[in-house]
N, C-alpha and C positions, 0 to 999 in steps of 0.2 A: 369660567369666572362668574361670581355672583354679580348681579346688577346692582348699581348704586340706587338706594332707596329714592323713590320719586319725591318725597318730602324734602330731600336735600338738593333738588334740581330746580332751576328756573331758567327760562330763556330771557335774555336781557334785551333782545330786539326782535323785530319781525322780519329779519332777513332770512332768505332760504339757505339751507345747506346745499353744497354743490358737489354732487357725486363725481363730477369730472375733475375735481381738485386733485392736487398731487400728494397731499398728506393731511393728517389731523394735527392741528397746532394746540399744544398745551402751553398757555401763558401762565407761568408759575410766579405768583406774586405774594402769596401769603403762606401757603402750605409748602414750604421750601424743603421738601424731602421726597424721597422716592419710595418710602415704605409706609404702609398703613395710611394712604392718602386717597380719600374719596375722589378728588378731582383728577388725579393721575389715573386712578382706576377707571373713571368715566372716559377719559381720553383714550385709554387702551381699548376699552369696550367699543367706542365709536370707530376706532381704527380697524378693529377686527370685523365689525359690521360692514364697513366700507371697503375692506381689503386694501387699505392704504397704510403707508408707514406713518410713524409718529415722529413729530418734531417737538422737543421740549425747549422752550424759550424762557430763560430766567434772566430778567433785566435788573439792574441796580442803578437807579437814577441818582444824580448828584444834587438836584434842586429841591428835594423834600426838606421840610423844616427840621432843624436840628441835625442835619447830615453832618457826620463827623468821622474821624478815624476810628473811633470806638465802634460805632454802629456799622460802618462799612466793613471793617475787618471781621466782625462777627458774621456778617452775611457772606463774605468771601470765603470764610472757613467752610460754610455750608455748601458753597458752589464747588469746592474741591471734592467733597464727598459725593455730590450729585453727579459731577463729571465722571468720577470713577464708576459709579453704579451704572450710568447710562452707557459708558464705553463697554463695560462687561456684558450688558444686555444687547449691545449693538443697536442702540437707539441714538439718533442724532440729538445732540444737546448743544444749545447755543447760549453760553453765559456772556452777557453783554454788560459792561460797566461803562457808564456814560463818562467820557473824558472831559466834557465841558457842558455848561448849561445849554440845554436844548439840542445837544448833539444827537440824542436818540430819537428825536422827532421824526416820525415817518417809518420807523423800523417795524413796529407792530403792523401797520397798514401794509407794508411791503410783504411781510410774511403771510398776512391774512389773505392777500390777493391770490395766493396759490393754494389756499387751504380749502378743504371740504367743509370744515367746521372748526370753530375756535372754542376751547374749553378753558375756563379760568377759575380762580378761587373766590369764594365769598368771604368778606371780612368787614364787619359793620363799624369800622372805626378809622380814624386818621384820614388821609387823603384817598384811600383806596376806593370807597364807594363812589366818589366823584370821578375818579379815573376810569373805573369800569363803566359808569354811565356814559361818559364822554366817548369811550371806545365803542360802546354798543351803538351809539348814534352814528359813528363815523365808519365803522367797518362794513364791508360789502357782503358779509357772510354771517351766518348764524353764530351768536355768542351764547354759550351755555355757562352758567355760573353755578358752582358746586359748593355747598356748605359742609365743611368738615370741621367746624369750629369746636363742637362739644359733643357730649353724649346725647343731648337733646337737640333735634333739629330746630333751628331758629324760628321757623314758622309755627311750631307747635305752641310756643309761649306767645300767644297773640295779644297780650296786654302787658303793661308795665307793672311789676310787682314792687310794692312799697317797702316790704320787709323780707328779710331772709326767711323768716318763719313761714310767710305766705308762699314764697317760692318753693320752699322745701315741701310744704303740703302738696303743692301742685306736682312736683317731681314724684312724690310718693304715689300719686294717682296715675301718672302717665309714663314714667321713665322705663318701667320694666320691659315693655314690648320693644323699645328702641335698643335695649341691650342685646337683643338678638340680631341686630343689624350692624355688625362691625365691618370696617374696611378690610379688604384683602391684605394680608401681611406684606406680600411682595407682588404688586401688580405687574411688574416687568418680567416676572418669571414665566418662561415659555414664550416670550415675545419672539416672533419669527417673521416679521413683516419687512425686514430690511431697513436700511438707512434712508432718511429723507434727503433730498437734494435741495440746498438753499437756492432761492431765486437768484437770477443773474444780478450781479452787482452788489448783493447784500454783504458778502464777506469783505469786499473792498471798502465800501462806505461805512459799514458798521462792523469792524473786526471783533473777533472773539476776545474776551479778557485775556491778557497776557499771563504767562506762567508766574511772573513776578507778582502781579496783582492778586492772583488766586492764592499765592503763598502768603499774602498779607504783608508783603515787603514794604517797609516804611518808605524807602526811596521811591517806590512806584506810587504809593498813596499820596505822597507829598505834592505830586503834580495835580491832583484832583482839586477842584474848587469846593472844598468842604472844610469844616471847622477842624483845624489841626491842633487846637488847644485842648481838646478832649481826647486824651490818649487811648489807645486800645486797652481793653480790659485784660487782666491775666486769665480770665475765664475764656476758654476756647469755645468757639461756636461749631455748628455742624451736627449732622445726624450721628456721627460716630461718638463725639463727645457727649451728646445728649443721651445716647444709650448707656454710656459708661456712668454718667451722673445718675441715671435712673437705677442702675444696678447697685451703685454705692448707697443710694438712699434706702432702697429696699432692704439691703443686708445690714448696713451699719447704723442707720439713723432711725428708720421706722420703728424699731423696737423701743425707742425712747420717746417717740413723738408725742403721745398724749400728755405725758407729764412734763416734758422738758422743752417743748418747742418754743416757748416764750423766753427762755433763758438764753441770753447771748453767749454765755460761756459754754453752753451745752452743744451749740452748733449742730442742731439736728433738724433744721428746716430742709426741705427737699432740694432747694437750689434749682428747680426745674423751670421756674417762670420765664427766664430768658429764652429757653429752648421752645417753650410753648408759644411765646409771643412771636418769634421769628418762624415758627412752623417747622423747626428742625426736629420736633417731637410733637406727637398728637395726643390729645386727651385719651383717645381709645387705647393707645399704646401703654400709657401710664396705668389705666384701669386694668388692662389685660395683665400687665406685669404684677400688679398688686393682687389680682384675683388668683393668678397662678401660685403666688407665694402663699396665699391664704387657703388654697385648695377649695376655692369658692365655686358654687354653681348658682345659676340665676334663680332657682326655686327656693333659695335661702332668703330672698328679699321678704321682709315682713309686710304683711297685708295691713297697712296702716295709712291714715291720712292725718296723723296727729300734729305734723309739723315739727316733731321732736327729732333730735339727732339720733344716730345709731340705728338705722333701719335697713341697711344693706345686708345684714347678717354676717358681718365680718368681725374681727377682733377689735378691741378698744382702740389700738393705735391706728389701724386701718380706717376705722370709722371716723376718727378725728381728722385724718388726712383727707378722706373722701368729702367731708363737709367743706373743706377748702377747695378741693379740685372740682367738685361738681356744684354744690349749692352756691358758694360765694363766687367762684369763677364764672359760672354760667349766668348768674344773676347780673353780672356786669355786661355780658354779651346780650342778654335780654334787654337791658336798658338802652345800650347804644344802637341796637337793631330797631328799637321802637322810636327813639328820640334823636333828632339831629342836633339838639342844643346841649348835649351832654358836657361840653367843655365850657359852658357859660355859667357864671355865678347865679344868674336868674333862673336856672333850671332846678335849683334847690327847692325842697319842700317849703310851702308858704310859712309854716310855723317857724322854720329855721331862719328864713330871710327876715321875718318879723322880729324875732328876738335879737338877731345880730344887728339889725338896723337900730333897734331901741338902745343898743349899747355901743353903737359905732363911734360916739363921741367920748366914750369913757377914756380917762387918761391912761396912757401906756408908760410903764416904768422904763421899758426899752423899746426902741424902734430901730430896726436895722434895714439897710439898703439891700437890694437884691445881690449886689456884688459882695457885700460883707457876708451875707448868708452863704453864698456860693463858696467863699473862701474859708468858711468855718470861723469867722471872726465874731463870735458872740461871747457872752459871759458864762455860758452854760457848757460845762465839760461834756456832759452826756450828749447834748445836741451836736456839739462840734465833732465828737467821735463818730456819730451816725453819719454826718455829712462828709467827714473825711473818708469813711468807708465807701459811701456812694460815689464821691468824686474820683476816688482812686480805682475802684473795682467795677463800678456800674451796678453794684448790688447793695442791699441794706438789710440788716436783720429785721425780721418781720414785725416783732412787737415795737421795736424802736421806730419803725416807719410811721406808726400811728402817733407816737409821741412827737416825732419830727414834724409832722403836719400840724399838730395842736399848738406847738410853740410858734410856728410861723404865723398862725392866726393871732396869737397873743402879741407878737412883735411887729405887726404890720399896721400901717396908718388906718386902713379900713379893711373889713372882711373881703371885699372884692379884690383889693390889692393882694391880700394873702392868698386868695384862690389862684390868681394869675401867677403869683410867684411860685406856688407849689407846682403848677402845671409846667412852668418854665424849668425849674430845677430838676424835677422828676424826669421830664421828657428829654432834657438835654443830657443828663448823666446816666440814667438808669437803662440797663440793657432791656428791661421789660417795660419801659415806658411806651407812650403812644399806643396804648392798649386799652380795651374796654375796662380792664381792672385798674389801670392807672387812674382813669377818670372816676370810677366808682370809689376807689380807695381815697382819692383826694376829697371827693364830695362827702364821704363818710365823716371826715374831719369836721365838716360844717353841718352835719345832722342827717344826711341821707341814710336811709336804712336804720335810723336810730329813733329815739323818742326824746321828748323834753325831760331834762333832769333838774331836780331840786336839791339844794337851794340855788337860785340864780346867782351868778357870779359876775363881777366886773368883766367887761369885754366879751366873755362867753355867753352871757345871758343864760338861757336854758340848754345850751349846747354842752355835751359831755366834756368834762374837764380832765386833763392829765397833767402830771407834774414830773419833772426830772427827779426831785427828791424822793417822791413815792416810788418811782421806777427803780431807783438804786436800792431802796429798802426791800422791794418786792422781788427783784430778779438777781440772779447770779451773773455779775458782769465785771468783776475785777480784771479778769484776763482780757476781756473785750476792751476795756478802757486802757489797759497797758498797750494793747496793739494799736488802737485807733485814736488815742488821746494825743494832744499836742498838735503841731502843724504838719500836715502832709501836703507838700506842694506838688 
């Protein structure tokens, strides 16, 4: 098996590995899949080096912000897939769903007490960096953190890029060599180290998730102390569903992507962002599927540093999609990796803060409360439809998501209130919320990665303006409005 690239590895503490330990522990927290997973690959690599079995531990806490039936169920779907693959490979897998606040405290330490080394996922957003740092300080054994977030290792982008153009130029200079370093497709293939034995008392104090929970049974989930007002999405989670979604996109939607992706009625967006967020699918898998369909080889990359789109050497539709998957997605990871204030209004560019502040007292024709917005109770049919889709399914059509954010800026008492409202609504309802791209997408509404626009407008100042009236004129969306208009309780 190929070694995981060094640029994707870091040791989070100064504790030693223990060769006398009983197993290698993989603490699965972000890359929640068993295929094309650099962290799992590293854990298998260490297990083979040490001649010890592998223990895969996938926990699901109930105390994280915005925990709900929707988010829990999506993760549980993934646990079902992971349990099956680990069973097939004869790898010990421990799916743990915390039944009450704090019930899982001590479980990681108990598992690590018998481990030779602990391996986990890098993820530069939400509560995960703090959780990993706390574990690194508390664990008695070496903790290795593995970056499998994107095609470019996080440490390579060693500064914050202010524009997609600048980041694209950087990618054009450095990405090609990293495209030769893909994760192993099936790191558990050929595993023959036997099953790991759980430490005494663990199974009793912290029992495995029940079959009912793993099935996403509503009666089982109702006992959990999470938000039951946000219902599960009709979109199924897990690696199997992610693979099916990728195949559907490549065959049915990609051929229309460049021309039609903004039209709600065309329905040709990839639909992959929830799977990428929860780690049920990796960016390398998406790129590999696209490259195979295009018959692409790495030597087709254009030798350029122009910052312009269309440099991978693929077709028009593939290039348009790659700019979203690589440039814009990894731009978000670059920002959250470099800055810890990404969810704060004050992290916006100075010019954007200045123009918004200058217009903060401008009169608003409409001002809506957060509850009114959540329930789609506004005067704007297009906005209400987008919010209905988000609240009902956990997804929103890509172009309308930009308009959705712009209108909240217009209808809030202050720009800072608008920013906080968008964070709350997006992260509560969206399957792909709580992600680097959530925060960069929201902050784009307020000027990040953009430029000042003229003429200045009331409320917006020099921030880019969007209107529902122009959107209806520009896009094909009669079918979308028929589906999502009106009230969706």
